[in-house]
Steps between C-alpha positions, in 0.01 A plus 500: 500500500727227362715533811195431716382200299844342460556422874141382532522240221859413594395423857217280375744297289761470773252392767329247273165678474578492129650155444756398236325464168194704602366742241552868584200678352610860440149603397344354815760665726444836332123466538525396864719802581296728274801614301616476139693196380814707427645506856409134543683415181802701613503320838483161325792603277704579812409163650598332176844659528533322835387169343195488725257503208510363149344696218417252229386622159145390415471331841497787748694556819570234764685487829836345423592150603752469783831437327764308700784644291386854573481418869855366498620814321309725739660328797851549363431869432348551843778320687775698324335839548371458853821345631679812384225721640544338843878538482467870420236550772727346767740791463224757543291353783379730773287438810205654316545260206511202736186616682313539171595147394388366839168685461443345159585158642242545776230594247599199285473268802159643592368450146613135507337446841175634361540291184494810284741355249474766230582761762786283628658492155464878474682543833766255376553723195509807727789339688707440187405838353616678813838328484538627142408845626763480777758399241400804294416268209131577462500429123635154582177407681286600202710270283456217750128567532443468127723198451350300789139511378494131414658413835225695674232285340655201677541694826128544537466122500809444712448739793188330648690168527591394850833643614567716194410834661691422816807400298488834315479691829801311635700585187401864527619510861831353388527764229437783748768354730746482208419855391552625854843338508615749238676219312405503130593134449285386794206694360557368150511141622190538720303634205623226268405229750152649539435524125640154429274347765201685354589374155510140620148546637394653169626197312305277737185696409578462130553127533199443724125516446303820494675711238288513191661578169866455586738429212847352501 
């Protein structure tokens, strides 16, 4: 049950349904889902380990503030791991791998056209996850997924901005081209350029209006 509640609450935090600083009422969640508080408490503990919630003694549980230092650290972790993932994948690429990445790209583009931004971010993650799978480094993606939680909170504000989605698609096309070249260094560089550009947009979100509860 905890494993069902965890992604539900996590998604609400990442997409801004639960905003930074909002109270997370374990009792109310349990009542709404008609379950005991134990699995809710376990899910909250897991989210706390990812720094998405803050459990404060005598004060209850709140959605964590967006911490700039954690975002910077998450970016460094993601860039290092995914650049290596792309380099490894370049040596393993097949026609089937390339077709799968192109299919994901098409679904991503369709979601953006329809302004389904949550779905677009999910397809974006599918793209990066599949590259990790090609590289045979599936545990790497789980590490990235956990570490980038704070980055994702900014992404949900960033993606609807004019030009952001199109820029991501262009970077993904460049990554596919680099992977198809079979050159690990080309793939590594294409991934680094993509993630660095995304990070610059993330910083623009942090420094601009609209992000409630950000801390330096």
